[in-house]
C-alpha positions as CSV (number, residue, x, y, z in Angstrom):
1,M,0.3,0.0,-0.2
2,C,1.2,3.7,-1.1
3,A,0.1,7.2,-0.5
4,I,0.1,9.9,-2.8
5,V,1.1,12.8,-1.1
6,R,1.1,16.6,-2.6
7,S,4.0,17.6,-0.8
8,R,7.2,16.4,1.4
9,E,5.1,18.4,4.8
10,S,2.6,16.0,4.3
11,V,4.6,12.7,4.7
12,E,4.4,14.0,8.5
13,K,0.8,13.2,8.4
14,L,1.1,9.6,7.6
15,P,1.3,6.9,9.8
16,K,4.7,6.0,10.8
17,G,6.4,3.9,8.4
18,A,4.1,4.3,5.5
19,K,5.1,4.3,2.0
20,W,4.1,7.6,0.0
21,R,5.1,8.7,-3.5
22,L,5.1,12.6,-4.2
23,A,2.6,13.8,-6.9
24,S,0.1,16.5,-7.7
25,L,-3.5,15.7,-8.6
26,S,-4.2,19.0,-9.4
27,T,-2.1,19.5,-12.1
28,G,-1.0,15.8,-13.1
29,A,2.6,16.7,-12.1
30,G,4.6,13.2,-11.2
31,L,1.4,11.0,-11.2
32,R,2.5,8.5,-13.8
33,D,5.1,7.7,-12.3
34,A,3.8,7.5,-9.0
35,L,0.9,5.3,-10.3
36,A,3.8,3.1,-12.2
37,D,2.6,-0.7,-11.7
38,T,-0.4,-0.1,-9.3
39,D,-3.0,-2.6,-9.6
40,K,-5.5,-0.9,-7.4
41,V,-6.4,2.5,-6.2
42,V,-8.4,4.1,-4.1
43,N,-9.5,8.1,-5.2
44,L,-10.2,9.5,-1.5
45,A,-8.6,13.0,-2.6
46,G,-11.0,16.2,-3.0
47,A,-12.1,19.0,-1.1
48,V,-15.5,18.9,1.2
49,G,-15.4,22.8,2.6
50,T,-18.8,23.7,1.4
51,H,-17.7,27.4,2.4
52,L,-15.0,27.3,-0.8
53,P,-15.5,28.9,-3.9
54,E,-16.6,26.9,-6.6
55,H,-13.3,26.8,-8.7
56,E,-11.3,25.6,-6.0
57,L,-13.9,22.8,-5.4
58,F,-13.9,21.8,-9.1
59,I,-9.7,21.4,-9.4
60,S,-10.0,19.6,-6.2
61,N,-12.8,17.2,-6.9
62,V,-13.0,17.1,-10.9
63,T,-9.9,18.4,-12.6
64,S,-7.9,16.0,-10.0
65,T,-9.9,13.2,-11.0
66,S,-9.1,13.6,-14.2
67,H,-6.0,13.7,-13.9
68,L,-5.8,10.6,-11.8
69,F,-7.8,8.3,-14.0
70,T,-5.7,9.4,-17.3
71,S,-2.6,8.6,-15.6
72,L,-3.5,5.0,-14.5
73,P,-1.1,2.8,-16.0
74,A,-2.8,-0.6,-17.8
75,T,-2.1,-3.0,-15.0
76,V,-4.9,-1.2,-12.7
77,Q,-7.5,-3.8,-11.9
78,R,-9.7,-1.7,-10.1
79,V,-10.3,1.6,-9.0
80,V,-12.7,2.6,-5.9
81,H,-13.9,6.3,-6.3
82,I,-15.6,8.3,-3.2
83,S,-18.1,10.4,-4.4
84,S,-21.1,11.5,-2.1
85,I,-24.6,11.2,-1.2
86,A,-24.6,15.1,-2.0
87,I,-24.9,14.1,-5.8
88,Y,-28.9,13.3,-5.4
89,G,-29.3,16.9,-3.7
90,K,-30.8,17.9,-0.5
91,K,-34.4,17.1,-1.6
92,P,-33.6,13.6,-2.8
93,A,-36.2,12.5,-6.1
94,C,-37.0,9.4,-3.8
95,L,-37.2,8.1,-0.4
96,P,-35.3,6.5,0.9
97,A,-32.8,6.9,-2.1
98,D,-31.6,4.1,-4.1
99,E,-28.9,4.3,-6.6
100,F,-31.0,4.3,-9.0
101,C,-32.4,7.6,-7.9
102,K,-31.8,10.6,-10.6
103,P,-29.0,12.8,-9.3
104,Q,-30.1,16.4,-9.0
105,P,-26.7,18.5,-7.6
106,D,-28.2,21.2,-6.1
107,S,-24.8,23.3,-4.5
108,A,-21.5,24.1,-6.0
109,Y,-19.9,20.9,-3.9
110,A,-22.7,18.6,-5.1
111,K,-22.1,19.4,-8.8
112,T,-18.1,19.0,-8.3
113,K,-18.8,15.8,-6.8
114,W,-21.0,14.7,-9.4
115,G,-18.5,15.9,-12.1
116,G,-15.8,14.0,-10.2
117,E,-18.0,10.6,-10.4
118,L,-18.6,11.4,-14.0
119,V,-15.1,11.3,-14.7
120,A,-14.7,8.0,-13.1
121,R,-17.8,6.5,-14.6
122,A,-16.4,7.5,-17.8
123,H,-13.3,4.8,-17.5
124,A,-15.4,2.1,-16.2
125,A,-14.9,0.6,-19.8
126,R,-11.0,0.8,-19.2
127,F,-11.2,-1.4,-16.0
128,P,-13.6,-2.2,-13.0
129,V,-14.6,1.4,-11.3
130,T,-16.5,1.2,-7.6
131,V,-18.1,4.5,-6.8
132,L,-19.1,4.7,-2.9
133,R,-21.3,7.5,-2.3
134,P,-20.9,8.1,1.6
135,A,-23.1,9.4,3.6
136,I,-22.0,12.8,6.1
137,V,-19.1,11.1,7.5
138,C,-19.0,11.3,11.3
139,G,-16.3,10.4,13.7
140,P,-13.1,11.4,15.7
141,E,-11.4,13.2,12.9
142,F,-14.0,15.4,11.5
143,S,-15.0,19.1,12.2
144,E,-15.9,20.3,9.3
145,G,-19.5,21.4,9.7
146,F,-20.1,19.6,13.0
147,F,-17.8,21.8,15.4
148,P,-19.6,24.8,14.7
149,V,-23.0,22.9,15.2
150,I,-21.5,21.6,18.8
151,S,-20.4,25.1,19.8
152,A,-23.7,26.7,19.4
153,L,-25.2,23.9,21.2
154,E,-22.7,24.2,23.9
155,K,-23.5,27.9,23.9
156,G,-27.0,27.2,23.9
157,S,-28.0,28.9,20.8
158,M,-28.8,26.4,18.7
159,K,-32.2,26.2,17.3
160,I,-34.4,23.2,16.1
161,I,-34.6,23.9,12.3
162,G,-38.2,23.2,11.1
163,S,-40.0,20.4,12.9
164,G,-36.8,18.4,13.9
165,E,-38.4,15.3,12.7
166,N,-36.1,15.1,9.6
167,H,-33.5,12.4,9.0
168,V,-29.9,13.6,8.5
169,P,-28.0,10.8,7.0
170,L,-24.7,10.1,9.1
171,V,-22.0,7.2,8.4
172,H,-19.5,6.3,10.8
173,V,-15.5,6.9,9.4
174,N,-14.7,3.3,10.1
175,D,-17.4,1.8,8.1
176,V,-16.7,3.8,5.1
177,V,-13.3,2.4,5.5
178,S,-14.9,-1.1,5.7
179,A,-16.9,-0.4,2.6
180,I,-13.4,0.6,0.9
181,V,-11.9,-2.5,1.5
182,S,-14.8,-4.6,0.5
183,S,-15.0,-2.7,-2.7
184,L,-11.3,-3.7,-3.7
185,H,-11.7,-7.2,-3.1
186,S,-15.3,-7.0,-5.2
187,S,-14.9,-9.4,-8.3
188,K,-17.7,-7.1,-10.1
189,K,-16.9,-5.9,-13.7
190,G,-17.6,-2.7,-15.3
191,L,-19.1,0.0,-13.0
192,S,-20.9,-0.4,-9.6
193,T,-22.4,2.1,-7.6
194,Y,-22.9,2.1,-3.6
195,N,-24.8,4.3,-1.1
196,I,-22.3,4.1,2.2
197,S,-25.1,5.1,4.9
198,A,-27.1,4.1,7.9
199,P,-30.6,2.2,7.1
200,P,-33.3,4.5,7.1
201,E,-34.7,2.9,10.3
202,K,-31.4,3.8,12.2
203,T,-31.2,7.2,10.7
204,L,-31.2,9.7,13.3
205,T,-33.7,12.7,13.2
206,Q,-32.3,16.1,13.6
207,E,-33.7,16.6,16.8
208,E,-32.3,12.8,18.1
209,L,-28.8,14.0,16.6
210,F,-29.1,17.6,18.6
211,T,-30.1,15.8,21.7
212,L,-27.5,12.8,21.9
213,A,-24.8,15.9,21.0
214,A,-26.5,18.2,23.8
215,K,-26.2,15.5,26.3
216,A,-22.3,14.3,25.8
217,L,-21.6,18.4,26.0
218,R,-24.0,18.1,29.8
219,V,-25.7,21.0,28.5
220,P,-29.6,21.1,27.7
221,P,-30.9,20.1,24.7
222,P,-32.4,22.6,22.4
223,N,-36.4,23.5,22.9
224,S,-37.0,26.2,20.6
225,H,-37.2,26.2,16.8
226,I,-36.5,28.2,13.8
227,S,-37.7,28.3,10.3
228,Y,-35.7,27.3,7.6
229,P,-35.4,30.1,5.7
230,A,-34.7,31.9,9.2
231,A,-31.9,29.9,10.4
232,K,-30.2,30.7,6.3
233,L,-30.7,34.5,7.0
234,T,-28.8,34.2,10.3
235,V,-26.0,32.2,9.1
236,H,-25.7,34.5,6.1
237,F,-25.5,37.4,8.7
238,R,-22.9,35.7,10.7
239,S,-20.7,34.6,8.0
240,C,-21.2,38.2,6.8
241,L,-20.1,39.3,10.2
242,L,-17.2,37.1,10.6
243,S,-15.8,38.3,7.4
244,L,-15.2,41.7,8.8
245,F,-12.8,40.3,10.9
246,G,-11.4,38.4,7.9
247,R,-12.6,34.8,9.7
248,K,-14.7,32.0,7.6
249,S,-17.6,30.4,8.9
250,S,-18.1,26.4,8.1
251,L,-21.8,26.7,9.1
252,T,-23.1,27.5,5.7
253,S,-26.0,27.4,4.2
254,D,-25.5,24.4,2.4
255,M,-25.0,23.1,5.9
256,I,-28.2,24.5,7.5
257,G,-29.8,22.6,4.5
258,Q,-28.5,19.3,5.0
259,L,-29.7,19.3,8.7
260,Y,-33.4,20.5,7.7
261,Y,-34.0,18.3,4.8
262,D,-35.5,14.9,5.2
263,R,-32.8,12.2,3.6
264,V,-32.4,8.6,3.6
265,F,-30.6,5.9,2.2
266,D,-31.0,2.5,0.7
267,I,-28.1,0.5,1.2
268,S,-29.1,-2.7,0.6
269,Q,-27.2,-3.1,-3.1
270,A,-24.3,-2.5,-0.9
271,T,-25.3,-5.3,1.7
272,R,-26.3,-7.5,-1.1
273,E,-23.2,-7.0,-3.6
274,L,-20.5,-6.2,-1.1
275,G,-21.6,-7.8,1.8
276,W,-21.2,-4.6,3.5
277,F,-23.4,-3.2,6.3
278,P,-22.6,-0.4,9.1
279,K,-21.0,-2.0,12.3
280,I,-20.6,1.3,14.3
281,G,-23.8,2.8,16.1
282,L,-24.1,6.9,15.2
283,K,-24.7,7.5,18.7
284,E,-20.7,6.3,18.8
285,G,-19.7,7.9,16.1
286,V,-21.3,11.6,17.6
287,L,-19.6,11.2,21.0
288,Q,-16.7,10.7,19.1
289,T,-17.0,13.8,17.4
290,V,-18.1,15.7,20.8
291,K,-15.0,14.2,22.2
292,A,-12.8,15.6,19.5
293,Y,-14.6,19.1,20.0
294,K,-13.2,19.2,23.8
295,E,-10.3,18.2,23.1
296,W,-9.7,21.0,20.5
297,K,-11.2,23.6,22.5
298,H,-8.9,22.9,25.7
299,G,-5.8,22.7,23.1
300,Q,-5.5,19.2,23.2
301,N,-5.2,18.7,19.3
302,K,-4.2,21.4,16.5
303,R,-7.3,20.5,13.8
304,V,-8.2,23.2,12.4
305,F,-11.9,24.5,12.4
306,A,-13.5,28.0,10.9
307,E,-16.2,28.8,13.2
């Protein structure tokens, strides 16, 4: 196993003893040499920040994917490409949404993830391509989007958006890893696509998610509600205020939409064809994310967090 790194500074973030090769996905420089004699590839590269400019998202999620696939040698036996449930949009055309549900990306992030997936799909005639569409990934290493919500819960300023009865699709990072491993061992030819999420019956509602996180923080859960338009306006105002001080907010209008709309996903295809099913409960994932927030707040980790 070998990692592609973009700079020598990035090597410090790898586990001790990990093998690596230097190359640039954004420009393609060094990729052909770095991928020489490769037999299986996992494309985890990409930007997830919904606050990023669209051109940055495009380079990270589309251009880089194109450079990767065009640099792959003939020795490749399978590529696992990480897409996202965001490609279905915040209001999926069907519920629960399965892999045949029409993609309708409705944000810059979603559009670039769909663009990257289209690139991957176009190469499925050259070698087997497995596309995984993970839900919102939670766990100890994830701060994007989560930390601002946790901070607001801790301060007592977080409100339930709408009724709170909508479902928020999450999946633990370890379950995503197990899906990747299962995909690498798959024998399916051509293109295969799988939703990677908690099953509908175990997907938390917005209110359940807030209550669980508040309990971990040892603060009262939110009991007041705010309409979706009012929540978006509040977040926009806060973002503008932070920008006056040269700061950015990762709690964007897009994130408010992810918390507000009802989304559940059919994972039966992944269970049937990959033998995959999430093993780690969402409660554990949420508690781990809250723990990471507490560590960050007390200076016990150096995770970068836009408020």
